[in-house]
N, C-alpha and C positions, 0 to 999 in steps of 0.2 A: 200218503205221500198224493195218492192220486187226487183224492179229493180235495185237497190243499192246492195242487196244479190246476184243477179245475175251477176252482173258486177264485184263483189268482188271474186266470186268463179273463174270466167273466169280467173282472173289476176292470178291464181295460179294453176287451171288445164286447160291445154291448149288441147280442143278438140273442138267437135261438138257443136254449141249451144243449140240444140234441145237435146241433153244428159243432159244437165244444167237444161233446162226447165223441163222434164221428171222427173227429180229427185226431183225438187221442186213440181212438181205435186203431186208427191207420198207422200213428207212430210205435205202438207197442206190437203190431204185426208186420212191422216192415215194409209197410204199403205206401204208396205215393198218393196224393189228393189232387183233384182239379175242382178249383172253385171258378164258378160263372155267376157272372151278373152284371147289371149296368155300372159304369164309373162310378163311385163314390160310397160305394155300399159296405166298403170295410173288408176287402179282400186281402189287399197289402197288409192291412192293420194285424188282422188275424194270423198271417203267416210270420210276421214279424214279433209278435207277440209271443207266439209259442216259442221261437227261437230263444229269445231272451229270457222266457221262464224255465227253459231247461238249459241254460246255460251251456248252448251248443256253439259251434262255430257257423256263423251264420252268412251265406253269401246272397247276392242278388243279381239276376240277370234280367236288365230291361231289353226286352227282345223288339227289335225295329225291323222293317223290311231288308235293311243293310247288315244284319248281325249274321257273322260267318261261324260255321262249324268251329274252325280254330278258336273262337272266342269263347266256346262253351267248354270243349274237352283240352285244349291246351295245343301247343305246335312245340317243335325242336329248332332251335336256333343256334347258328353255328357261332362258335366263341374262337374270335382269332387269336385272342391270347394261349388258350389251351391246345386248339387245333381240333376241338370236338362239337358235336353237337349236343345241346344241353335242353332239358325238357322245360318250358316254360308251362306252368300250371294254368289251366283255364278257370273259367268263373265254377265249374262246377266241383272242384275240389273244397266242397265244404259239406259238413255234417248236414245242415238242413239248407236247400235251395230254393229261393222263390225265383220262380221261372215267370217272370211278372208279362202279362199279355201275351202269352205264349203262341197264340193264334194271328199274331201282329207280324211273325217272320216267315220265311220261305219253308216249305216243306223239308229242304234239304237240311236246313238248320234246326228245325224241329226232331228230324231222324237222329241228329247227332247225340239227343239224349237217350235213344233207344237202349244201348248196350249200359249205359250208367245205370238206368233204371231197372233193367232185369237181372244184370250179373254184379252189379257195385263195382265196376271198374272201368276205365276207358283205353283205349288201344290207340296210339301215336306212334306212326313209323314203326309199326310191328310191334312195338313195346308196350306191355300191359302196365297200367297203373292202378292200385287198388285204391277205392275212395275211403275217406276216413267214416267210421261206426260210431253211433247210427247215422245212416244215411238216410235222408227223406228230401223227395222232391216235391213241393208246393207249388203248383202252376194257376195262374189264374187268366181268365180270358173273358172279354166280353161276347155277348151273343153274335152269333156269325151273322146275323141280319144285319150287322153294324157294319159301315163302310171299312174298306182296308183290313179286312180280316180274310185269313185262310182257314178252312176247315182243317181239323186234325184227321190225319191217315187213322184208319182203322188199327193199325198195327201200334200208334203212338197211344190211341184212346185205350186200348186194351191192357197196356201197362200201369195205368192208375187203377188204383183199387177202388176208389169211390169218387162220386161227382157229387160236389154240394153246390147247389144254386142259392146265392144269397139274394134276398128281396129287400124293397124297403121297408125299413122300421116302423113300427105302430108309433102312435103318440108318445106313449110311456119312454119307449127305447129312445125314441129321438130327442126327447127332454133330457133324460139322464146323459145321453151323448153330448150334449150342449153343456151340460154341467161340467161333464169330466173335462171338456176343451177350455171352459172358462177358469177351472182350477188347476190348469197347467198338466192335467193327467192324460198322457198320449204314449203312445208305443215307444217314443225315446226315454221315457223315465220307468220302464219296465225294470223290475229287479227278477234276477233267477230265483227259484224256489227249489228246485233239484236240478241235479248235474247229470251230464250225459253216460257216465256210470251207472246211475242210478237206473238212467233209461234201460240199458243193456241189460241190467239184473232184472228188471219187470219183463222185458221181453223173455228172457229165461224162463221166468215164472209163466208168464202167457204160454208159451210152449208146451208146458208141461199138463196145461188144461186137458182132462180126460174127454175125449169125444167117440163116442160108440160108433160102430159102423153102420147101424140103423140110423144114426144121425148123417153120417156122411152121405150115406143112401137117399136121405132126403134131401141135403143140399144138391145131390147129382140129379134127383128126379126133378126139382126146380129148374134146374139148367136144362134138362131135357123137353120140359113143356116149351120152354122159349125156344127150341130147336124144331120143333113139330108145329109152332104158330105160324099161319102162313101170311099173317100180316106183317112178319118180320122179314127182311131180307136175309139176315144171318141169325142164329141162335148165340145163346152164350157159348164161351170157347170153354176149353179145358184150365185155362189160367182164372176164368171167372169162377170156376167150382174150386180150386185151390183158394183162391181169395175168400170165398164163402167160408170155408172151414177156418181160414187162420183169423179173419174177422169177427166169426162167432165166437171163437175162443177168447179172444180180447174183451167181446162183449161179456161174456160170462165173468172173465176174470173181475171186470169194472164193475159187475154186479153183485163182487164177493165171493162167487162161486169158483171151485176147481174143477167144474165139469159143466159139458156143453148142453143145452136144451135146445128141442126144434125149435123153441121159440126166440132162441138167440138168431138164429140162422132165418128165421123169418123176419126178424128186427131190422138185421143188416142187407138183407136181399135187395131190396128196391134200390138203395144206394149203390149197391156193386152191380147191378144188372141195367140199369137204366141209360147210363153212357153208353154200353156196349153193343146195344139194339138199335136197328135202324128201320124205321117203318116204310114198308113198301109204297111205290106210288099211288096204288090204289088205295092205300089206307090213310095217306097223306089227302089226297081227294076228298075222301069221305069224313075227314077231320078227326080221325080216329084219336083219343088221348093214351100215349104211351105208357104214361105212369098208370093209369088205370086199367090197361090191358096186362102188365106186371103184376098188380095188384091181384086181379082177378085169377090170373094162372097160380099164383103163389096159393089163394085160397082153394083153388081145386086140386093142389098136389096133395096127396094121403101123407097125413101125419103121423110118425111112428109111434106107438105106444110103449 
């Protein structure tokens, strides 16, 4: 079922295979994903293709500077006929939510997603509203150097399990992309291959993947290395360690195993850690590469036998 889903998505989204795999790792781990790239590289296509392939309720929030928190989480409206306030659902009340260009809206509106992403619910006028399951936020953003963008706050960034960067396609990929367009093959023609119930069943199986204490300590040791690294302002949070464990279970499951190896943790760690870590001013001046630092720290961490 998983192989069928991966193949189906790759027919409509032309890109790197590891991008699709990491997207499914987040889906089956109950995590959220941040896609970054310049306009036109397929961020929105990837999100909508996943939602339609899984037959999930799909919602899209087009973030702009004037988007309000009530547009996201909903609000209460007074019904003159009944004399009561009624809850009007916001755009977040869907199973898969595309937060398109999330860094083009104000920090106040960005923060309206925090409760939904962390707890699977929203609170409006003191009343809690549970979100449909499975629930996943796929946010897209342009690089912060572009005009009219707001950097995401640390609390928001930490709630994304992974950040994936989409770059320009190579010649073969762009040729295939063009042929798909000429053949009328796009995100609007995607058909579902599995159901939302299938996803929930897979998530239950993923959670049962055995992970030994030694492997958990290995994940924590990688996070500890980032906390002791002087070139980072802040190290990886405890939430990052939990994300490492969950994602490594999904990675093992996608590999056809019911147990986690240190290699699974090592494979997902760069995608989970990089967006959570910020270089110091001195490191930026020295033009240090964050990706290379993380790779070196992982390679220095003692692997359990």
